[in-house]
N, C-alpha and C positions, 0 to 999 in steps of 0.2 A: 590807046593811051590809058583809058580808065581801067581796062583789064590789067594792065601792067601795074597801075597804082594799087589795085587790090592785092596782087601777088606780093608786092613789096610790103603792104600792110600786114598780110598774113605771116610773112617771113619775120617781120619785126615782133609780132605777137609771140611767135614761137621762141625767138631768141632771148626775149626778156620776160619770162613767164610770170615772175612775181609781180612786176609792175602791171602786166596785162591783166592778171587776176584781180589786183586791187582796183584797177580802172573799171573793169567790167562789173565787178561786184558792187562797187560804189554807185555806178550809173544804174545798174539794174534795180537796186533798192530804191533809189530816187524815182525811177520810172514806175516801179510797182506802186509806190504810194501815190504818185501823180495819176496813174491810170485809175486806181480805185477811187480817189477823191474826185477825179473828173467824172467818173461814172455816177458817183453819188450826187454831185452838183447837177449834172445833166438830168438825172432822175427827178430831183427836187424841182427843177424848172419845168419838167414835163407835166406837172400836176394839172389836171383838168383840161388838158389839150385835146382829149378825145371827144369832147362834146361839140357837135356840129354848130351850135348857135353860141358858142362861148364868147364871141365878140360882143353879144348883146345881153349877156347874163350878168346880173349884179346882185350882190348881197346887201341888204339894208343894215346900216350901222346906226346905232342910237348914241348920240353924243350928249352926255349928261352935263348939266351946268350947275354952277353955284357950289357952296360948301358942302351941300348934302352928299354929293357923290364924288367930290374932288376932281371934277371934269374928266371923267372916265369915258372910254369908248366901249360900248357893248355890241356884241354880235347878235343879240336877240331883240326883237321888236314886239310891240303890243299886238295882241290877237285881232284888235279892231282895225288895224291898218289895211290889210288886204281887202276886206269887204268894202271899205270906204274908197279904195283906189279904183275899184271896178267902174264906178260911174263918174268919177271926178278927175281921172288922170288919163287922158287920151294917149300920152306918150308911152304908157305901160300896156303891153299886150297881155301878159299873164303875171299872176302873183301866186306864190305858194308858201304856206306856213309849215314848219316842221317842229314838232314837239316830241322830244325824246321821252320815252315812257316815264311817267311820274317825275318829270323834270330832271331826268338823267339817271334814275335808279334802275336796277335790274328788274326785268319782268319775269314772272313765274308762269311758265307755259305748261299747260297740261294737254297732251294729245293721246287719246285712247288709254287713259289711266297711267301714262308715262309722264314724269315730271322733267322739265328742262329749265335751265337758267338762261335767260336771253338778255344780252346787253345791247342788242342792235335793233330794238323795236321803236319805230318812229310813227307818230300819227301825223299824216300829211294831207294837204289838199291834193285833189287829183291832177291839178294843173302842173304839179311837179314833173309828171311824165312828159308833158308837152314842153316844158322848159329845158329839161336835160336829155330828151330823147332816150330814155331808159329802154334798153333792148328787152323786149318781152319774148319769152320762149313759149308761154301759153297764156291766153287771155289778153284783155285790153285793160291795162291798169287805169288809164285816165277815165275810161267810161265806167269801169266796175266800181272804182272808189267813190263814185258819186253817191252810192248807197251807203248808209251807215252800217256798221258791224260787218264790214268786209275787209279783207287783207290780201296783199300780194306778198309773196315770199321769194327769196333768192333761190337759185338752183341748188346751191350747197345746203341751204337750210331745208329745202324740200326733201333732199336725200336723208338729212339728219333726222327729221321728224317723221317722214312717211316711208323711207326706204324706197323700194321699187314701186310702191303703190302710187297711182295718179292722185296728186294732192287736190286737184280742182274739185270743188264741191265739198271737200272735207272741212271739218271745223276744229278750231283750237280755242282753248279757254285761257284767258289772261287773268292772273291774280285771283283765280277762282270767282271772277265776277263777270267779265265780258266774254261772250261767246261770239267768235268771229268766223265767218265763212271765207275759205280760201278761193279767190277768184282769179288768180294769176300767178305766174312764175316768171321772174325776171332774171336775166343773166347777172352773175355776181359782178359787183363794181370792181373796176380795175384797182390795182394796188396804188396807182398814182391818181386816185380820185378822192376829193375831199369827202364826198358822200360815201358812207360805208354802212348803209342800212342792210340788215338781214331780213327785216319785215317792214313793209310799208302799209300801215293800216289807215282806214278812212278817218280823216279829221272830223267828219260829221258825227262820229261816234262819241266824241268828247263833249264835256260840259262847255268848253270854251267855244265850240262851234255855234251853240245856241245863245251864249252869253259872252260875246267878245268884249273885251275891256281895253281902255287906253291906259290903265294904271298898272297892269301886270305885263312887264316886258320880258317874256320868257319864250318867245317863239322865233327860231331862226327863220328868216324870211328871204326868199329869192325872187327876183323879178326878171322878166324878159321884156326888154324895151323893143318897141317897134323899130324897124331898120332905119327909118328916117328921123328918129328921135334922138336928141342930145341928152347927155347926163344932166346938164344944167337945167334943161326944161323939165325933166322928170323930177329933179330935186325941188324945183320951185312948185310943181304941182303937189308934191308930197307935203310941202310946208303949207300950201293953201288948204289941203285936206285937214292938216293938224289944226290950223286956225279955225276952220269951220266946226270942228268937233270938240276942241278943248280950249277953254278960256286961257287967255294969256297968263293969268296968275297961276294956272295949273300946268303950264308948259315948262317942265323941268328938264326937257330934252329937245333936241332937234334931230332931223334925219339927214343921212348922207348915204351915198351909194359907193360900194367897193366892187371894182371889176372882178369877175371870176378869176382872171389870170393872177390877181394879187391876193386872193383869199388864203392860199396855202402859206406863202412865204412872208406876208406882210401883216400877220394877225397875232404874232406872239405877244405883243404888248396890250392886246385887247382882252376884255373880260367877257364872261358869259357866252360861251360857245359850247355846242354839243359835239363839235368835230374832235375825233380822236387822233387824226393825222394832222398835226400842226407843225409846220416848218418855221424856220427863222432865217430871214435874209442876213442878219448879222452873223449867224453861225456859218452860212454859206460863204460869206466874205472872209471870215476867219479861216475856214478850211481851205478856201482858194489861196489865201495868202500863205497858209502853212504848206500847201502843195508846191507853190512856186518857190518858197524859201528852201524846202528840202531839195527840190530839183536844182536850184541854184547852187546849194552846197555841194551836190553831186557833180555839177558841171565845174565848179571851182576846184573840186578835188581832182578832176581829170586834168584841168589846166595846170594845176600845181605839179602833179606828177610828170606831166609832159615837159614842163619847163625844167624840172629837176633832171630830166633825162637829156636835156639839150646838149650837154657836153659830149655825150655819146653820139648824138645825132649830128653834132656840129661838123665833124670832118666829112660825113656823108654829104651834108648840104654843100660844104666847100668844094668837094670834088665835082659834084653835079653842076655847080655854078661855073667852075673852071672849064668843064666840058661843054658849056653853052646853055645850061638849063636857065630858063627865064624865071622871074619872080612869080609870075602868074602860074607857070607850070608847077613850081614848088608849092604854091598855095593850094592848087588843085590836088596835089599829091597828099598834103597834110589833111585837107578836108576829106579826101577819099578815105584816108586811114581812120579819121575820126568818125566818119559816117559808117564805116565798116564796124568799128567797135561799138558805136551806139546802136547799130542794127542788132548786133548780137545781144547787147544789154537789153534792148527793147523786147526782143524775142523771149529772153529769160524773164523780163518784167511782166509780160503778158501771161506767161506760164505761172509765175508766182501769184499774179492777180486772180487767176482762175482758181488756184489752190486755196488762196487765203480769203476768197469772197465770203464764205460762211462765217468766218471769224470776224471779218469786217462788218457784216450785217449785224452780228450780235453786238459789236462794239458801238456802232452808230444807230442801232435800233431801226434799221432800214430793211427794205425788202427787195434788194437788187437780185436779178436773175442772171444766170450765165449768158443767156441769149442777148442780154443787153449789150454785152461786149462786142457782139458781132453785127450790130446794126450799122447801116451805111454811114449815118452821121458820126457814129463813134469811130468807125474806121478812118474817116476823114480827120477826126480829131487826133487819132493815134499818129497818122502821117505827119500832121502839123507838129505834134510833140517831138517826133523824130527829127524833123527839119530844125525845129527850134533848138533842141538839145545839141544837134550837130553844129549848128552855127555858133551857139554860145560856147560850147566846150572846145571847139576847134579854132576859135577866133584868135586867141593869143598865141598858141603854138604855131599856127599857120603864118600869121603876119610877123611874129617875132623871129622865128627860125629862118623864114625865107629871106629875111633881109640881112643875114649875117654876111660880113665881108669875107670873101675867100682868103684874102691875105692874112687877116687876123685869125681866122679859123685855123688855117694850116700852120700858123706859128705855134710852136710847141708850148709857149708860155700862155697861150690863150685858154680860157676856160669856156669858150663857146658863148660869150655874151654876159653882160652884167645883169642877170635876172634874179639875183638874190633878194633885192628889195621887193620885186614883184611877188616872189614866193612868200616872203614874210607877210606882205599885205594880204595875200589870199588866205594864209593861215589865220591871221587876225580876223578876217571876215567870217571864216567858217566858225571859229570858236565864239565870236560875238553872237552869231545867230544861235549857236547851241546854248550859250549862257542865258540869252533871253528866254529860250524855251524852258530851261531849268527853273529860272525864277518864276515864270508863269505857272508851271506845274506845281511848284511849292506853294504859291499863293492860293491857287484854286483848292488844293487839298487842305490848306490851313482854314480856308473859309468854310469848306464842307465840314471839317472837324468842329469848327466853331458852332455851326448850325446844329450839329449833332449833340454837342455838349451844353449848349445854352439852355438855361432853365426856361421852360415855356409858360410857367405859371400854373401848370397842371401836370399830372403824371400820366402819360399815355401808355406806359409799359404794363404788360399783362392785362390789358383791357381789350376785350373782343366785342365788336359790334355785329350783331346777328340781325339780318334783314327780316322784317315781318310783313313785307309788302304783300305776300301771298296769304297772310293770315287774316281772314275777313271777319272773324268772330272775336270780340273782345275777351270773352270768357277763355278762349284758347290762349290768348296772350297772358292773361293772369295765371293760367295753369302752368305755362312755361316758366313764368317768374318763380312760382312756388317750387316747382321741381328743380329748377336751377339752383335756387337758394339752399335746397336740401343737400347739395353736393358739398363735401368737406373741402374741396379745392376752390370753392367759390366764396368770396368774401362779401360781395355786394352785387345787386342786379337793379338796373333802372331802365325806364323807357324814355325815349326821346325822339323828336323829329329828325335829328341829325347829331353830328358830333364834330369836334374840331378837325379841320382839314376837309370838311364837306360843306358845300353851300347849303344854307337853310333859307329862311324867308327874309328878304330885304324890306325894311320899312324905314320910316323916318321918325326921329324923336324931336319934340319941340319944347323949347323953354317955357313958352306961354302963348297966349292967343296972338301976340304981336310978332312972334317968330315965324317969318314967312319962309326962310330957307330951311331950317331944321338941320339935322345931322343924320346921315345914313347909319342904320343900326341893323345888325343881324339878330333875328328873333328865333328862338328854338323852343318849341312846345316840349315840356319835360315833366317828370314827376319829382317827388321829394328826394329821390336817391341820387340825383344827378351830381350834386356837389361832392358826395362821398365817393361815387364811382370815379369821377375825374380828379378827386382830391384837390378841389379848389379851396382857396383860402377865403373864409368868410370874414369880412371886415366889420360888418354891422348887421343887426337884424337876424333873420333866420332864413332857412331854406324854404322851398315850396311845401305846402301842407301835404300830408300823406293821403288825406281823403278830401274829396270835393263833392259836395252834395249835388245830386241831379237837379238841374234847373237853376243852380247858383250862377248868376251872371257876373259875379265879382271875379276879376282877373288879377291874380297875384303875380307880381313881377320881381325877379331878382336881376339887378343890373350890375355890370362891371364898373370899375372906378372911372374908366374913360367916359362912360355915359353920365355918371354923376358929376364929373368935372365939367362937362358941357352944360349941365343943368345949373351949375353954380352952387351945389350943395357939398357939405362934407358927408362922408358915409353915414354918420349918426343922424345928421339933419335930414337926409333923404328918406329914411325909414318912415313909412306912413303917408308920404306925399303922393298925391295923384299924379299920374304921368300920362302925357299925350303922345302915343306912338301908334295910332291907327289900330288900337285893340278895343275900341269902344270907350265909353265914358266912365266905366267902372274899373279902370286899371290902376292899381296902387302898388307902390314899392314896399316890399316886405323885407328885402335883404340886399346887401351889397357884397360882391366878391371882388377880389383883387384882379387886376388886369392879367390876361393870359393870351398867348399867341394862337388864336384860332385859325389864322391863315399862315401862309409861308412867311419867312423872314424877309422876303422881298418887300413886304408892306409893313408899315407901322401898325401897332395895335389899334383896332377900331372899337366902336361901341358894340356891346353885345348884351342880349337879354334872354333869360330863361323865364318862361311863363306857363300858366296852366289854362290858357284859353283853348277854345275848341274849334278854331278855324282851320287848323292843319292836323293831319294824322300823325301819330307817333309811329314812325316806320322802323325803329331799331330798338332792339334790346341790347343794353350795354352791360357786359358781364366783366367784373374785375376778379381775376384769379388770385388766390393767396399763395400759390407756389409756382414753380417753373415746370411742373409736370404737364406740359402743354399737349403732347400727343394723346395721352390717356384722357385728359379732360375734354379735349375736342371730340374724341370718340363718344364720350358720355353725353356731351351736349347734343351731338348730332342724333344719338339714339333717342334721347328724350324728345327732341324736336320731331323726329319722324313718328314717334309714338303718339304725340299730342296732335300733330298736324300732318297726317300721312299724305295729304293731297298737295303738299307744297315742298319745294326743294330747299335744302339747307345751304345758305350762303352766309359767309362770315368775313370780317375784315379785322386785322389787328390795327389798333389805332396808331401805334408807333410806325408800322409799315406804311400806313396811309400817309403819315406825315413825310416819310422818306420819298414817296412818289412826287411830292411837291418840288423836289430838287433833282429830278431825273435829268433835266437838261444840264445842270452843273456837273453831275456825276459823269454824264456822257462826255462832256467837254474835258473833264479831268482825265478820264481814261484814254480818250483820243490823244490828248496832249502828252500824256505819259508815254504811250506807245511810240508816237511820232518823235517825241523828244529823244527817246532811247535810240531810235533808228537814225536820227540826224546826228547824234553824238557818235554812233558807230561809223557812219559814213565819214565824218570828220576825222575820226581816229584812223580810218583806213589811209587817208591822205597823210596824216601825221606819221603813221607807221612807215609809209613809203619814203617820206622825206627823211626820217631818221635813218633809214637804211641807206639812202643815197648819201647823206652826210657822213655816216660812218665809213662808207666805201671811199669817199673822196679824201677822208682824213686818215686813212689806214696807215700811211707812212708816218704821219705825225704821231699816231697812237703807238706804233711800233717803237719809234725813237723814245717817246716818253716812258714806255714800259722798260726799255733797256736802261734808262737813266733812273729807274726806281719808282715810277708812278704806280700807285695802287689802282686796283679795279674800281674802288669807290671814287677815287679822284678823277679817273678818266670818265666814269659814268656821269659825275657831276659836271665835268667840262662839256660833254656832249649834250646834256639835258638842259643846262641853264638857259641857253639861247631860246629854246622852244618854250620854256616856262615864262620867259620874259614876254614872248608873243601872246601867250595866254593871258598874262597880266594886262597887257594892252587891250586885249579883247574885252576883258571885264570892265575896264575903264569906259569903253564905248558902250557896252551892253547894259550896264546897270542903270544909267539915266533913262534909256529907252524902255527898259523893262519896268522901271518904276512908274513912269507916266502911263504906259499901256495898261498896267494892272490896276493903277488907281482909277482909271476910266472904267475898267470892268467892274470894280467894286462898287461904283456909284449906283448900280441897279439894286443894291440891297439896302433895305432900311436899317438892318442890323449887320454890321460887318466888322472885320478885323481891322486893326491899324497896322499898316506895313512898317516894319522896323528893320534895323540893321542886320538882325540875325538871319533873315531870309537871304540877304546878299552874301553874308559870310558863309552860310551853308552852300549856296550855289557856287561861290568861288572855290571853296574847298573841294566840292565835287568835280568842278572843271579842272582844277590843278591836279587832283588825284588821278583823274582819267588820263590827262595829258602825260603826267609823270610815269604812270604805269605803261602807257603806249611807247613813250620814247625810251624809257629805261630798258625795255626788253631788247631793243636793238643796240642800245648803248652798252649794256652788259655783255651782249653777244660779241660786240666788237672789242670790248676791253679784255676779254678772256682769251682772244686769239693769240697764238704763239707769235711773238714779234719777229721771229726769224722768218716765218712764212710771209709776213707783210713786207719786210725789208728785202727779201730775196726777189719778190715780184717786182719791186722797184728797181 
């Protein structure tokens, strides 16, 4: 019986090629998208599953309290926590701190007089190897890193630095200061691991190992709990350790534990992390919804075309029922046909997914591999997709057509059942989904454009930040400044600890001695040129002095208006006032600059300070170019850098490009939305195209009579198109409110955002109508220009 059903399905496919192609193409596109998104979602959920002790591994979160930090959650903990837990927290077996080199900056590596830039150097406790079971190729990382000045490196890094030479026992120099001995080689971390270290160096080498502090929360910390310990008991013991070491008045934070299984997908709203692989559960949910939406559109498309063909299939059903075919037999036949079509579509979808995976990886910034599509669990998922698609797509045709009355069907006046209302409802559903996607894409791109065009309060264009982390001699830094200034294409050069878009030092500013809460403020050690390089607007006072005498303990401070407002001064009143912001007792305000967005537009402008204290190094040269001859100027800057500092590598960042990286997630969402929106519209248009062809065929006699009576091609086209355009109009009525509320919710995560107005919906409506009109008009015009004699002769 089943074999016979498949033969009939194949015969029907060949007999009605246009509808078959439309059905298979629509379903294959929907399944391609679903397969790729399912693979991506599965990959994201697979993060950190490869660690044997994953059920007992937790990351320490710091929950800030009060107005100072706006109740944020940080992924970094104080350095003093792990040593304190060893004796006073029996629930915790191991603890390990991770400090990315220079708090996240690039390391300059020198190996046998060859310079390398390294973004993956971490200073870690040896217990990290016991927590994560890091696979060693050579050496014993946990034992070896107990000694200071030792380092383990990944397999790929070993090949990069040493080639075929055995790296064990070799030495590398970091920032022309620290000489480290290579004591182990570990296997590269998997692409679905949050840890992505290239070098793991001994934490004992660092200053913080000998001087751990409760005040500097800069260390990503992982704990391994004992198998019989609960999270609640571990958190209670951590609080007891905090109470023992920090007075209640100084406790501006509490600790909590985050399971390793949630580190990747549930940390996007947290601050202060060294992880470069950060997922977002909200993005996963949105993509899952998008995959289901497009698959449903494709299934609806199939149902629509099948019901449109019901008149042709009706007599076949009537004859079979007259000859004794049961309803269950007919349902099985229609499901067999649907299953056969969806199997062909699924096969094409898998092929498309394999071909398009590199493009999809680039679009989603992921690292999916082809072999991922052939894993057992993925194969099970594909089968479930096939079953789901078959059941959904074949449901209406199977149950609708199988219940036709033979008497009504075989009556010449019958049209095979009143399914016109169903078809119209499916068209409305398809285009409502498409319109929602169009509105969403328009709003996302408008928000991105708004962020690009908004005045930031400073000018990041044509400013290059050159890292001097590997320049250990101050005289060399001064030589670089002088040589850079001598270039005709350079208008200004300054030195600073950091720049907008890059985290600098977090402190607190206080109004007076009675202010216990304070306000969080970013502080940036800078020189006098910083205001000119960034083109900040000076509201009162002056910029930092050009020269500071050696031994001078006075700290000059330039605050932004946000900080001045908190202190309760006007800009003019603030100049000359002493300021308490943990820079010592001799810090005085000498200038006030206007507010500027030193972080992304997700956050409101915070307090910011430039100062000339000596607690942090100036790690960057900021160079403002006077023209757009960037390629030549970059070559000149690199040549000068290599001449003055031959033992360090040249690393630079454009400030405007750095700011753009703060919105990578939004750009990715916009690009994904645009691509899938176009595909969803295309699938919907396939169905509309088929329905228009079906309608034109059904009304060919009417069209012939109208043409004989003098109707124009334009008139007939309008007659055939208006019904479909009404359906699109109904779809917009349904879609606009849903799109409005959905996008308003998305915009809430931005401190600075656009206001949605009617123009978005007008544009979306015009796009939807234009697409529908173009699709329907093609078939309408084709039907209208047919010779009426041919149409009437067939009748």
